[in-house]
C-alpha positions in Angstrom: 59.8 -46.2 -4.1 63.5 -45.2 -3.8 65.3 -46.2 -0.6 67.6 -44.1 1.4 71.4 -43.9 1.0 72.1 -46.5 3.7 69.8 -49.0 2.0 71.5 -48.3 -1.3 74.9 -48.9 0.1 74.0 -52.0 2.2 72.4 -53.7 -0.8 75.7 -53.9 -2.6 77.6 -55.5 0.4 75.5 -58.6 0.3 76.4 -59.2 -3.4 80.2 -59.0 -2.9 82.1 -61.5 -5.1 83.6 -64.7 -3.8 87.3 -65.4 -4.2 86.9 -66.7 -7.7 85.0 -63.6 -8.9 86.8 -61.0 -10.9 87.9 -58.4 -8.4 88.5 -55.9 -11.1 84.9 -56.2 -12.3 83.7 -55.7 -8.7 85.8 -52.6 -8.2 84.5 -51.2 -11.5 81.0 -52.0 -10.5 81.4 -50.2 -7.1 83.0 -47.2 -8.8 80.2 -46.8 -11.3 77.5 -47.5 -8.8 78.9 -44.8 -6.5 78.8 -42.4 -9.4 75.1 -43.0 -9.9 74.5 -42.7 -6.1 76.3 -39.4 -6.0 74.0 -38.0 -8.7 71.0 -39.4 -6.9 72.0 -37.7 -3.6 72.9 -34.3 -5.1 71.3 -32.9 -8.2 68.6 -35.6 -8.4 67.9 -35.8 -4.7 64.3 -35.8 -3.5 64.9 -32.6 -1.6 66.3 -30.8 -4.7 63.6 -32.0 -7.0 60.9 -30.9 -4.5 62.6 -27.5 -4.3 62.5 -27.2 -8.1 58.9 -28.3 -8.1 57.9 -25.6 -5.6 59.6 -23.0 -7.7 57.7 -24.2 -10.8 54.4 -24.1 -9.0 55.1 -20.6 -7.7 56.0 -19.4 -11.3 52.6 -20.8 -12.5 50.8 -18.6 -10.1 52.7 -15.4 -11.1 51.5 -12.7 -13.4 53.6 -12.1 -16.6 54.2 -8.7 -18.0 55.9 -7.3 -21.1 58.9 -5.1 -20.3 60.2 -2.6 -22.8 63.5 -0.8 -23.0 64.0 2.1 -23.2 61.0 3.1 -21.2 61.2 6.8 -22.1 62.1 8.8 -25.2 62.9 12.4 -25.8 60.7 14.3 -28.3 60.8 17.8 -29.7 57.4 19.6 -30.0 56.4 22.3 -32.5 58.0 24.9 -30.3 61.3 23.0 -30.4 61.1 22.2 -26.8 62.4 18.8 -25.5 60.0 16.5 -23.6 60.6 13.1 -22.1 57.6 10.9 -22.6 56.6 7.3 -22.0 57.7 5.2 -25.0 54.3 3.4 -24.9 52.7 6.6 -26.1 54.5 6.3 -29.5 54.2 2.5 -29.8 51.8 1.2 -32.4 48.9 -0.3 -30.4 48.2 -3.0 -32.9 51.8 -4.2 -32.9 52.0 -3.9 -29.1 49.0 -6.2 -28.7 50.6 -8.6 -31.2 53.7 -8.8 -29.1 51.7 -9.4 -26.0 50.2 -12.4 -27.7 53.7 -13.6 -28.6 54.7 -13.1 -24.9 51.7 -15.0 -23.7 52.6 -17.9 -26.0 56.2 -17.9 -24.9 55.2 -17.9 -21.2 52.7 -20.8 -21.7 55.3 -22.8 -23.6 57.9 -22.1 -21.0 55.6 -23.3 -18.2 54.7 -26.4 -20.2 58.4 -27.3 -20.8 59.2 -26.7 -17.1 56.4 -29.2 -16.1 57.6 -31.8 -18.7 61.2 -31.5 -17.6 60.4 -32.0 -13.9 58.4 -35.1 -14.8 61.3 -36.4 -16.8 63.7 -35.8 -13.9 61.3 -37.6 -11.5 61.0 -40.6 -13.8 64.8 -40.6 -14.4 65.4 -40.7 -10.7 63.0 -43.7 -10.3 64.8 -45.6 -13.1 68.3 -44.9 -11.7 67.2 -45.9 -8.2 65.8 -49.2 -9.6 69.2 -49.9 -11.3 71.0 -49.3 -8.0 68.6 -51.2 -5.9 67.8 -54.3 -7.9 70.5 -55.0 -10.5 73.3 -57.3 -9.7 76.9 -56.7 -10.7 76.7 -58.4 -14.1 73.4 -56.7 -15.1 74.7 -53.3 -13.9 78.0 -53.6 -15.9 76.3 -54.9 -19.0 73.8 -52.1 -18.9 76.3 -49.4 -18.1 76.2 -47.7 -21.5 72.5 -47.2 -21.2 72.9 -45.9 -17.7 75.4 -43.4 -18.8 73.2 -42.2 -21.6 70.4 -41.7 -19.1 72.7 -39.8 -16.8 73.9 -37.4 -19.5 70.3 -36.8 -20.6 69.2 -36.1 -17.1 72.1 -33.7 -16.6 71.0 -31.9 -19.8 67.5 -31.6 -18.3 69.0 -30.1 -15.2 71.0 -27.6 -17.2 67.8 -26.6 -19.1 65.6 -26.4 -16.0 67.3 -23.3 -14.5 66.9 -20.9 -17.5 63.2 -21.9 -17.9 62.5 -20.6 -14.4 63.4 -17.1 -15.5 61.3 -15.2 -18.1 63.3 -14.5 -21.2 63.8 -12.0 -24.0 61.3 -11.6 -26.9 62.4 -11.3 -30.5 60.9 -8.1 -32.0 60.0 -9.0 -35.6 57.7 -6.1 -36.4 58.2 -2.4 -36.2 56.7 -1.2 -32.9 57.0 2.5 -33.8 55.2 3.4 -37.0 55.9 7.1 -37.1 58.5 7.9 -39.7 60.3 10.6 -37.6 60.8 8.0 -34.8 61.6 5.1 -37.0 65.3 4.8 -35.7 63.8 3.8 -32.3 62.8 0.4 -33.7 66.5 -0.6 -33.7 67.0 0.1 -30.0 63.7 -1.3 -28.6 64.1 -4.5 -26.5 61.3 -6.6 -25.1 61.3 -9.2 -22.4 59.0 -10.9 -20.0 58.9 -10.2 -16.3 56.8 -11.6 -13.4 55.1 -10.4 -10.3 54.6 -12.7 -7.3 51.0 -13.9 -6.7 48.8 -12.1 -4.2 47.8 -14.4 -1.4 45.3 -13.8 1.4 46.4 -13.6 5.0 44.2 -16.4 6.4 44.7 -15.2 10.0 44.4 -11.5 9.2 41.1 -11.9 7.2 37.8 -12.4 9.0 34.2 -11.3 9.0 31.8 -9.5 11.3 28.0 -9.2 11.1 27.7 -7.1 8.0 31.4 -6.5 7.1 34.6 -8.4 6.3 38.2 -7.4 6.6 40.5 -8.8 3.9 44.3 -8.7 4.1 46.7 -10.0 1.4 50.3 -9.7 0.3 53.0 -11.1 -2.0 56.5 -12.4 -1.2 58.0 -9.0 -2.2 57.2 -7.1 0.9 59.3 -4.1 -0.3 57.1 -3.5 -3.4 54.9 -0.4 -3.3 51.1 -0.7 -3.2 49.5 -1.1 -6.6 46.0 -1.1 -8.1 44.2 -4.3 -7.4 40.6 -5.6 -7.7 38.7 -7.4 -5.0 36.0 -9.6 -6.3 33.1 -10.3 -3.8 30.6 -13.0 -4.5 27.6 -14.0 -2.3 27.4 -17.8 -2.2 23.9 -19.4 -2.4 22.5 -22.8 -2.9 22.1 -22.1 -6.6 18.3 -22.0 -6.6 16.5 -19.6 -8.9 14.8 -18.1 -5.9 18.1 -16.6 -4.8 20.6 -16.3 -7.6 24.3 -15.6 -6.8 25.5 -12.1 -7.4 28.9 -10.5 -7.2 30.7 -7.2 -7.7 34.2 -5.7 -7.9 35.9 -3.3 -5.5 39.1 -1.4 -6.6 41.8 -1.2 -3.9 45.2 0.4 -3.7 46.5 -1.2 -0.5 46.9 -4.7 0.9 44.0 -4.3 3.3 40.3 -3.7 2.5 37.1 -3.6 4.6 34.0 -4.6 2.7 30.8 -3.1 4.1 27.1 -3.7 3.7 27.2 -7.5 3.7 24.3 -9.7 4.7 24.5 -11.3 8.2 25.0 -15.0 8.5 26.0 -15.5 4.8 29.0 -17.0 3.1 31.0 -14.8 0.7 33.8 -15.7 -1.6 36.6 -13.1 -2.0 39.1 -13.2 -4.8 42.1 -10.8 -5.2 43.8 -10.0 -8.4 46.1 -7.3 -9.9 44.4 -4.8 -12.1 45.0 -5.2 -15.8 47.6 -2.8 -17.3 48.9 -2.2 -20.8 51.9 -4.4 -20.1 49.9 -7.3 -18.6 50.4 -10.5 -20.7 49.3 -13.6 -18.8 48.2 -14.8 -15.4 45.3 -17.2 -14.7 45.8 -17.9 -11.0 44.0 -15.8 -8.4 43.8 -16.6 -4.6 40.3 -16.8 -3.1 39.0 -17.1 0.5 35.5 -17.8 1.8 34.3 -16.1 4.9 30.9 -16.3 6.6 29.5 -13.2 8.3 28.1 -13.5 11.8 24.4 -13.8 12.4 22.6 -11.0 14.1 22.3 -12.7 17.5 26.0 -13.7 17.6 27.2 -10.2 17.1 26.0 -8.8 20.4 27.1 -11.8 22.4 30.6 -12.0 21.1 32.9 -10.0 23.4 35.8 -10.4 21.0 34.0 -8.8 18.0 36.1 -6.4 16.1 34.4 -3.2 14.8 35.7 -1.7 11.5 36.9 1.9 11.7 34.9 4.5 9.9 
């Protein structure tokens, strides 16, 4: 386990050379050791690595979408009138689905590389900390070439880490527009991946009554307009054949939903997810919350019971 900066610095004071030691070697040792310490306290600090880890975990929970530019195209109908239409209306659906698979593969590879890089950075920090903590001057100076190689490699990892946190462009290999009269569009089409923040339940704002439950959720982008979502409701049982589990979906267009006609005194699992669209590519994580409705007797005796409107 890495020690703090004061321990790093004090560990070198006890190994200072005596009068007959080479003072030049000692100064070189201190200079190089301080270089490693500076890297450990800045780019490779525990705080910075944890920040990068949190960003990676958040990205894994995001939904990935395929973005296309331009989004609209002008077309002339049989009456020679100009119309602006969605470009997806003229995209070959087979080629579009193929590009969505390419986008999904790229997103999964990107997330895998991000995870591997963070592991390499954590391991590298442990190795460098060990060199600073335990190696004496002679061992440190003799192994300096290996330390420098490790420093350069870790610096390259840090430089690679940032671009991996941003979805990138996609190479369009196939013609997305198959119509001959619109063939020139293929040269101008650009595809890229984008993300939407995960939907997360408000644990304090979600609760249940006797035969209803109020669910509230949001993402980090509070300025984003409401969009079509799906609320999955599942009655939890003990798994016996006498009472099998059952579930259903409820479409919603806001960040609040009241689910009616629930059974009193029963636990329900609620899962929120964005509705699938033509541009949806990848997104496996969905937030869930389990709430238990109040039993019949508790409803009347609870003075703080909230009654849903409508």
